MOPAC internal coordinates of N, CA, C and O (Angstrom, degrees):
PM7 1SCF
backbone

  N    0.0000 0     0.00 0     0.00 0    0    0    0
  C    1.4604 1     0.00 0     0.00 0    1    0    0
  C    1.5327 1   113.06 1     0.00 0    2    1    0
  O    1.2310 1   119.73 1   167.72 1    3    2    1
  N    1.3183 1   118.12 1   -12.28 1    3    2    1
  C    1.4673 1   121.45 1  -178.72 1    5    3    2
  C    1.5154 1   109.19 1  -106.93 1    6    5    3
  O    1.2310 1   121.32 1   -91.78 1    7    6    5
  N    1.3145 1   115.07 1    88.22 1    7    6    5
  C    1.4573 1   122.19 1  -177.93 1    9    7    6
  C    1.5136 1   110.30 1  -126.42 1   10    9    7
  O    1.2310 1   121.04 1   -30.34 1   11   10    9
  N    1.3228 1   115.61 1   149.66 1   11   10    9
  C    1.4589 1   120.46 1   167.15 1   13   11   10
  C    1.5188 1   107.09 1  -150.63 1   14   13   11
  O    1.2310 1   120.98 1   -21.94 1   15   14   13
  N    1.3170 1   115.74 1   158.06 1   15   14   13
  C    1.4650 1   119.66 1  -179.18 1   17   15   14
  C    1.5147 1   109.72 1  -128.77 1   18   17   15
  O    1.2310 1   121.71 1   -20.21 1   19   18   17
  N    1.3004 1   114.34 1   159.79 1   19   18   17
  C    1.4545 1   122.39 1  -177.57 1   21   19   18
  C    1.5128 1   107.52 1  -134.55 1   22   21   19
  O    1.2310 1   120.71 1   -52.82 1   23   22   21
  N    1.3264 1   116.25 1   127.18 1   23   22   21
  C    1.4577 1   122.05 1   178.21 1   25   23   22
  C    1.5210 1   108.30 1  -121.99 1   26   25   23
  O    1.2310 1   120.18 1   -89.99 1   27   26   25
  N    1.3316 1   117.27 1    90.01 1   27   26   25
  C    1.4625 1   120.08 1  -178.10 1   29   27   26
  C    1.5269 1   111.70 1   -65.82 1   30   29   27
  O    1.2310 1   120.70 1   -47.39 1   31   30   29
  N    1.3077 1   116.28 1   132.61 1   31   30   29
  C    1.4584 1   121.52 1   179.88 1   33   31   30
  C    1.5262 1   111.79 1   -77.25 1   34   33   31
  O    1.2310 1   119.82 1   167.09 1   35   34   33
  N    1.3100 1   117.96 1   -12.91 1   35   34   33
  C    1.4605 1   121.19 1  -173.97 1   37   35   34
  C    1.5178 1   115.95 1   -82.82 1   38   37   35
  O    1.2310 1   119.61 1   178.47 1   39   38   37
  N    1.3200 1   118.34 1    -1.53 1   39   38   37
  C    1.4581 1   119.72 1  -179.55 1   41   39   38
  C    1.5254 1   110.45 1   -85.89 1   42   41   39
  O    1.2310 1   120.11 1   -86.72 1   43   42   41
  N    1.3289 1   117.39 1    93.28 1   43   42   41
  C    1.4542 1   122.02 1  -178.45 1   45   43   42
  C    1.5277 1   109.96 1   -67.99 1   46   45   43
  O    1.2310 1   120.47 1   138.24 1   47   46   45
  N    1.3305 1   116.71 1   -41.76 1   47   46   45
  C    1.4563 1   121.07 1  -177.24 1   49   47   46
  C    1.5288 1   112.01 1   -71.36 1   50   49   47
  O    1.2310 1   120.18 1   150.58 1   51   50   49
  N    1.3264 1   117.26 1   -29.42 1   51   50   49
  C    1.4619 1   122.25 1  -176.76 1   53   51   50
  C    1.5259 1   110.20 1  -134.03 1   54   53   51
  O    1.2310 1   119.81 1  -108.79 1   55   54   53
  N    1.3373 1   117.97 1    71.21 1   55   54   53
  C    1.4696 1   120.20 1  -175.11 1   57   55   54
  C    1.5275 1   114.33 1   -64.03 1   58   57   55
  O    1.2310 1   119.80 1   159.83 1   59   58   57
  N    1.3150 1   117.99 1   -20.17 1   59   58   57
  C    1.4660 1   121.20 1  -179.16 1   61   59   58
  C    1.5305 1   112.45 1   -92.78 1   62   61   59
  O    1.2310 1   120.35 1  -177.59 1   63   62   61
  N    1.3244 1   116.94 1     2.41 1   63   62   61
  C    1.4660 1   120.58 1  -177.45 1   65   63   62
  C    1.5272 1   110.56 1   -61.10 1   66   65   63
  O    1.2310 1   120.72 1   -41.03 1   67   66   65
  N    1.3246 1   116.22 1   138.97 1   67   66   65
  C    1.4564 1   121.79 1  -178.16 1   69   67   66
  C    1.5239 1   108.75 1  -143.12 1   70   69   67
  O    1.2310 1   120.99 1   -45.08 1   71   70   69
  N    1.3260 1   115.71 1   134.92 1   71   70   69
  C    1.4540 1   121.36 1   176.90 1   73   71   70
  C    1.5192 1   108.52 1  -106.10 1   74   73   71
  O    1.2310 1   120.51 1   -49.05 1   75   74   73
  N    1.3305 1   116.64 1   130.95 1   75   74   73
  C    1.4601 1   121.63 1   178.20 1   77   75   74
  C    1.5238 1   108.75 1  -111.93 1   78   77   75
  O    1.2310 1   121.20 1   -46.20 1   79   78   77
  N    1.3198 1   115.31 1   133.80 1   79   78   77
  C    1.4565 1   121.66 1   179.59 1   81   79   78
  C    1.5237 1   108.88 1  -117.22 1   82   81   79
  O    1.2310 1   120.71 1   -45.87 1   83   82   81
  N    1.3068 1   116.24 1   134.13 1   83   82   81
  C    1.4592 1   121.76 1   176.01 1   85   83   82
  C    1.5256 1   107.37 1  -118.37 1   86   85   83
  O    1.2310 1   121.07 1   -52.26 1   87   86   85
  N    1.3153 1   115.56 1   127.74 1   87   86   85
  C    1.4607 1   120.78 1  -176.22 1   89   87   86
  C    1.5285 1   110.24 1  -120.63 1   90   89   87
  O    1.2310 1   121.44 1   -13.54 1   91   90   89
  N    1.3206 1   114.85 1   166.46 1   91   90   89
  C    1.4634 1   120.91 1   179.13 1   93   91   90
  C    1.5211 1   113.20 1   -85.38 1   94   93   91
  O    1.2310 1   120.45 1   162.64 1   95   94   93
  N    1.3489 1   116.75 1   -17.36 1   95   94   93
  C    1.4660 1   119.89 1  -177.05 1   97   95   94
  C    1.5293 1   109.70 1  -156.81 1   98   97   95
  O    1.2310 1   120.99 1   -15.35 1   99   98   97
  N    1.3220 1   115.71 1   164.65 1   99   98   97
  C    1.4634 1   121.47 1   174.98 1  101   99   98
  C    1.5321 1   109.65 1   -61.25 1  102  101   99
  O    1.2310 1   120.61 1   140.40 1  103  102  101
  N    1.3162 1   116.45 1   -39.60 1  103  102  101
  C    1.4685 1   121.42 1   179.04 1  105  103  102
  C    1.5315 1   110.98 1   -60.40 1  106  105  103
  O    1.2310 1   120.65 1   136.79 1  107  106  105
  N    1.3164 1   116.37 1   -43.21 1  107  106  105
  C    1.4621 1   120.15 1   179.16 1  109  107  106
  C    1.5336 1   110.83 1   -64.69 1  110  109  107
  O    1.2310 1   120.17 1   141.29 1  111  110  109
  N    1.3372 1   117.29 1   -38.71 1  111  110  109
  C    1.4721 1   120.48 1   175.80 1  113  111  110
  C    1.5267 1   110.42 1   -59.10 1  114  113  111
  O    1.2310 1   120.55 1   133.55 1  115  114  113
  N    1.3256 1   116.55 1   -46.45 1  115  114  113
  C    1.4628 1   120.78 1  -179.68 1  117  115  114
  C    1.5230 1   111.71 1   -63.16 1  118  117  115
  O    1.2310 1   120.42 1   142.00 1  119  118  117
  N    1.3321 1   116.80 1   -38.00 1  119  118  117
  C    1.4670 1   120.34 1   177.28 1  121  119  118
  C    1.5298 1   111.00 1   -62.86 1  122  121  119
  O    1.2310 1   120.56 1   137.31 1  123  122  121
  N    1.3273 1   116.53 1   -42.69 1  123  122  121
  C    1.4661 1   120.00 1   177.81 1  125  123  122
  C    1.5240 1   111.32 1   -63.82 1  126  125  123
  O    1.2310 1   120.45 1   135.40 1  127  126  125
  N    1.3191 1   116.74 1   -44.60 1  127  126  125
  C    1.4680 1   120.39 1  -179.55 1  129  127  126
  C    1.5221 1   110.48 1   -61.09 1  130  129  127
  O    1.2310 1   119.99 1   135.45 1  131  130  129
  N    1.3215 1   117.63 1   -44.55 1  131  130  129
  C    1.4740 1   120.73 1   178.36 1  133  131  130
  C    1.5222 1   111.37 1   -64.40 1  134  133  131
  O    1.2310 1   119.82 1   140.57 1  135  134  133
  N    1.3254 1   117.95 1   -39.43 1  135  134  133
  C    1.4633 1   121.30 1   178.84 1  137  135  134
  C    1.5294 1   110.58 1   -64.24 1  138  137  135
  O    1.2310 1   120.22 1   139.93 1  139  138  137
  N    1.3186 1   117.19 1   -40.07 1  139  138  137
  C    1.4669 1   120.79 1   178.70 1  141  139  138
  C    1.5229 1   111.13 1   -67.44 1  142  141  139
  O    1.2310 1   120.23 1   141.38 1  143  142  141
  N    1.3276 1   117.16 1   -38.62 1  143  142  141
  C    1.4717 1   120.39 1   176.77 1  145  143  142
  C    1.5225 1   110.64 1   -62.62 1  146  145  143
  O    1.2310 1   120.58 1   136.38 1  147  146  145
  N    1.3548 1   116.50 1   -43.62 1  147  146  145
  C    1.4729 1   120.19 1  -178.78 1  149  147  146
  C    1.5246 1   111.64 1   -67.41 1  150  149  147
  O    1.2310 1   120.02 1   158.37 1  151  150  149
  N    1.3132 1   117.56 1   -21.63 1  151  150  149
  C    1.4607 1   121.07 1  -179.90 1  153  151  150
  C    1.5328 1   112.21 1   -88.17 1  154  153  151
  O    1.2310 1   120.02 1   178.53 1  155  154  153
  N    1.3218 1   117.57 1    -1.47 1  155  154  153
  C    1.4568 1   120.57 1  -176.78 1  157  155  154
  C    1.5324 1   111.90 1   -73.29 1  158  157  155
  O    1.2310 1   121.26 1   -24.52 1  159  158  157
  N    1.3155 1   115.20 1   155.48 1  159  158  157
  C    1.4685 1   121.35 1   177.84 1  161  159  158
  C    1.5267 1   110.22 1   -58.61 1  162  161  159
  O    1.2310 1   120.27 1   133.87 1  163  162  161
  N    1.3312 1   117.08 1   -46.13 1  163  162  161
  C    1.4628 1   120.27 1  -175.25 1  165  163  162
  C    1.5218 1   111.47 1   -63.88 1  166  165  163
  O    1.2310 1   119.69 1   139.04 1  167  166  165
  N    1.3254 1   118.21 1   -40.96 1  167  166  165
  C    1.4613 1   120.95 1   178.14 1  169  167  166
  C    1.5216 1   110.37 1   -62.47 1  170  169  167
  O    1.2310 1   120.48 1   134.61 1  171  170  169
  N    1.3235 1   116.69 1   -45.39 1  171  170  169
  C    1.4649 1   120.06 1  -179.13 1  173  171  170
  C    1.5190 1   111.47 1   -67.37 1  174  173  171
  O    1.2310 1   120.01 1   144.48 1  175  174  173
  N    1.3391 1   117.58 1   -35.52 1  175  174  173
  C    1.4657 1   120.90 1   176.82 1  177  175  174
  C    1.5264 1   110.14 1   -62.86 1  178  177  175
  O    1.2310 1   120.54 1   136.73 1  179  178  177
  N    1.3397 1   116.57 1   -43.27 1  179  178  177
  C    1.4661 1   120.01 1   178.44 1  181  179  178
  C    1.5218 1   111.46 1   -63.00 1  182  181  179
  O    1.2310 1   120.56 1   139.67 1  183  182  181
  N    1.3394 1   116.53 1   -40.33 1  183  182  181
  C    1.4744 1   120.11 1   177.61 1  185  183  182
  C    1.5269 1   110.39 1   -63.50 1  186  185  183
  O    1.2310 1   120.35 1   136.62 1  187  186  185
  N    1.3262 1   116.94 1   -43.38 1  187  186  185
  C    1.4594 1   120.68 1   179.03 1  189  187  186
  C    1.5203 1   110.63 1   -58.92 1  190  189  187
  O    1.2310 1   120.51 1   134.42 1  191  190  189
  N    1.3296 1   116.64 1   -45.58 1  191  190  189
  C    1.4677 1   120.90 1   179.89 1  193  191  190
  C    1.5258 1   110.40 1   -63.18 1  194  193  191
  O    1.2310 1   120.28 1   135.56 1  195  194  193
  N    1.3223 1   117.06 1   -44.44 1  195  194  193
  C    1.4640 1   120.54 1  -179.58 1  197  195  194
  C    1.5298 1   110.34 1   -60.35 1  198  197  195
  O    1.2310 1   120.21 1   127.18 1  199  198  197
  N    1.3358 1   117.21 1   -52.82 1  199  198  197
  C    1.4726 1   119.86 1  -176.94 1  201  199  198
  C    1.5230 1   111.89 1   -68.79 1  202  201  199
  O    1.2310 1   120.29 1   147.14 1  203  202  201
  N    1.3157 1   117.04 1   -32.86 1  203  202  201
  C    1.4596 1   119.97 1   175.72 1  205  203  202
  C    1.5301 1   109.95 1   -60.30 1  206  205  203
  O    1.2310 1   120.60 1   134.18 1  207  206  205
  N    1.3205 1   116.46 1   -45.82 1  207  206  205
  C    1.4666 1   120.38 1   179.71 1  209  207  206
  C    1.5206 1   111.68 1   -66.77 1  210  209  207
  O    1.2310 1   119.97 1   141.30 1  211  210  209
  N    1.3282 1   117.66 1   -38.70 1  211  210  209
  C    1.4614 1   120.93 1   178.29 1  213  211  210
  C    1.5338 1   110.60 1   -63.27 1  214  213  211
  O    1.2310 1   120.35 1   135.28 1  215  214  213
  N    1.3219 1   116.93 1   -44.72 1  215  214  213
  C    1.4699 1   121.11 1   179.12 1  217  215  214
  C    1.5237 1   110.20 1   -63.64 1  218  217  215
  O    1.2310 1   120.99 1   138.92 1  219  218  217
  N    1.3431 1   115.71 1   -41.08 1  219  218  217
  C    1.4630 1   119.41 1   179.91 1  221  219  218
  C    1.5266 1   111.16 1   -64.51 1  222  221  219
  O    1.2310 1   119.96 1   142.17 1  223  222  221
  N    1.3364 1   117.67 1   -37.83 1  223  222  221
  C    1.4673 1   121.12 1   177.08 1  225  223  222
  C    1.5300 1   110.72 1   -63.82 1  226  225  223
  O    1.2310 1   120.65 1   139.01 1  227  226  225
  N    1.3260 1   116.36 1   -40.99 1  227  226  225
  C    1.4705 1   120.77 1  -175.78 1  229  227  226
  C    1.5240 1   112.87 1   -76.48 1  230  229  227
  O    1.2310 1   120.29 1   143.38 1  231  230  229
  N    1.3315 1   117.05 1   -36.62 1  231  230  229
  C    1.4634 1   120.04 1  -173.70 1  233  231  230
  C    1.5194 1   114.60 1  -107.35 1  234  233  231
  O    1.2310 1   121.00 1   161.48 1  235  234  233
  N    1.3316 1   115.69 1   -18.52 1  235  234  233
  C    1.4590 1   119.25 1  -176.18 1  237  235  234
  C    1.5182 1   112.53 1    79.14 1  238  237  235
  O    1.2310 1   120.16 1  -174.32 1  239  238  237
  N    1.3275 1   117.30 1     5.68 1  239  238  237
  C    1.4630 1   121.08 1  -179.57 1  241  239  238
  C    1.5295 1   110.14 1  -124.31 1  242  241  239
  O    1.2310 1   121.50 1   -32.82 1  243  242  241
  N    1.3332 1   114.74 1   147.18 1  243  242  241
  C    1.4569 1   120.61 1   175.98 1  245  243  242
  C    1.5253 1   108.09 1   -81.74 1  246  245  243
  O    1.2310 1   119.67 1   -62.68 1  247  246  245
  N    1.3434 1   118.23 1   117.32 1  247  246  245
  C    1.4660 1   119.84 1  -176.93 1  249  247  246
  C    1.5241 1   113.68 1   -67.65 1  250  249  247
  O    1.2310 1   119.59 1   163.12 1  251  250  249
  N    1.3366 1   118.38 1   -16.88 1  251  250  249
  C    1.4677 1   120.66 1   179.57 1  253  251  250
  C    1.5260 1   112.64 1   -88.45 1  254  253  251
  O    1.2310 1   120.51 1   167.97 1  255  254  253
  N    1.3102 1   116.63 1   -12.03 1  255  254  253
  C    1.4635 1   120.97 1  -176.48 1  257  255  254
  C    1.5220 1   111.93 1   -59.03 1  258  257  255
  O    1.2310 1   120.11 1   140.66 1  259  258  257
  N    1.3236 1   117.40 1   -39.34 1  259  258  257
  C    1.4607 1   120.63 1  -178.54 1  261  259  258
  C    1.5267 1   112.67 1   -63.79 1  262  261  259
  O    1.2310 1   120.51 1   161.22 1  263  262  261
  N    1.3419 1   116.63 1   -18.78 1  263  262  261
  C    1.4626 1   120.90 1   179.18 1  265  263  262
  C    1.5295 1   112.33 1   -98.95 1  266  265  263
  O    1.2310 1   120.47 1  -178.62 1  267  266  265
  N    1.3149 1   116.71 1     1.38 1  267  266  265
  C    1.4540 1   121.49 1   177.66 1  269  267  266
  C    1.5147 1   113.96 1    72.61 1  270  269  267
  O    1.2310 1   120.16 1  -156.86 1  271  270  269
  N    1.3159 1   117.30 1    23.14 1  271  270  269
  C    1.4691 1   119.57 1  -178.44 1  273  271  270
  C    1.5230 1   112.38 1  -122.82 1  274  273  271
  O    1.2310 1   120.36 1  -162.79 1  275  274  273
  N    1.3107 1   116.92 1    17.21 1  275  274  273
  C    1.4608 1   119.41 1  -175.00 1  277  275  274
  C    1.5272 1   113.09 1   -67.00 1  278  277  275
  O    1.2310 1   119.49 1   156.50 1  279  278  277
  N    1.2985 1   118.57 1   -23.50 1  279  278  277
  C    1.4702 1   120.71 1  -177.62 1  281  279  278
  C    1.5305 1   113.30 1   -96.99 1  282  281  279
  O    1.2310 1   119.56 1   179.26 1  283  282  281
  N    1.3280 1   118.44 1    -0.74 1  283  282  281
  C    1.4630 1   120.28 1  -178.60 1  285  283  282
  C    1.5264 1   110.60 1   -64.55 1  286  285  283
  O    1.2310 1   120.63 1   -52.55 1  287  286  285
  N    1.3249 1   116.41 1   127.45 1  287  286  285
  C    1.4651 1   122.34 1  -175.60 1  289  287  286
  C    1.5245 1   113.07 1   -60.15 1  290  289  287
  O    1.2310 1   120.00 1   147.36 1  291  290  289
  N    1.3107 1   117.60 1   -32.64 1  291  290  289
  C    1.4717 1   118.66 1  -176.39 1  293  291  290
  C    1.5269 1   112.52 1   -67.81 1  294  293  291
  O    1.2310 1   120.39 1   164.89 1  295  294  293
  N    1.3400 1   116.87 1   -15.11 1  295  294  293
  C    1.4579 1   120.06 1   178.42 1  297  295  294
  C    1.5240 1   111.90 1  -106.82 1  298  297  295
  O    1.2310 1   120.36 1  -161.19 1  299  298  297
  N    1.3241 1   116.91 1    18.81 1  299  298  297
  C    1.4576 1   121.61 1   178.71 1  301  299  298
  C    1.5303 1   109.00 1  -104.83 1  302  301  299
  O    1.2310 1   120.25 1   -26.67 1  303  302  301
  N    1.3015 1   117.12 1   153.33 1  303  302  301
  C    1.4561 1   121.68 1   176.23 1  305  303  302
  C    1.5381 1   109.84 1   -64.23 1  306  305  303
  O    1.2310 1   121.05 1   -36.52 1  307  306  305
  N    1.3059 1   115.60 1   143.48 1  307  306  305
  C    1.4462 1   120.54 1   174.09 1  309  307  306
  C    1.5122 1   115.62 1    77.36 1  310  309  307
  O    1.2310 1   120.02 1  -171.52 1  311  310  309
  N    1.3215 1   117.56 1     8.48 1  311  310  309
  C    1.4642 1   119.82 1   178.29 1  313  311  310
  C    1.5175 1   109.37 1  -116.31 1  314  313  311
  O    1.2310 1   121.02 1   -23.95 1  315  314  313
  N    1.2832 1   115.65 1   156.05 1  315  314  313
  C    1.4620 1   120.97 1   178.78 1  317  315  314
  C    1.5060 1   108.63 1  -128.12 1  318  317  315
  O    1.2310 1   121.51 1   -26.64 1  319  318  317
  N    1.3231 1   114.72 1   153.36 1  319  318  317
  C    1.4621 1   121.63 1   179.53 1  321  319  318
  C    1.5078 1   110.46 1   -67.11 1  322  321  319
  O    1.2310 1   120.10 1   180.00 1  323  322  321

């Protein structure tokens, strides 16, 4: 009785692909859903931006500068991929 499915829009080769999850409880379903959200690109991008800004506040330096990606728009506040 505890099922949920996921249909990622990013599968160009297999647009009809669907993942079905079966859990033992409603709580377990919610844990899976939260884990999948935290694993998303957008969540990780937001975390990167947050920690990048925190490090910059503490050190006065952009931690991404050494990798040559400090000016990339996707890692700036207020921008989206």
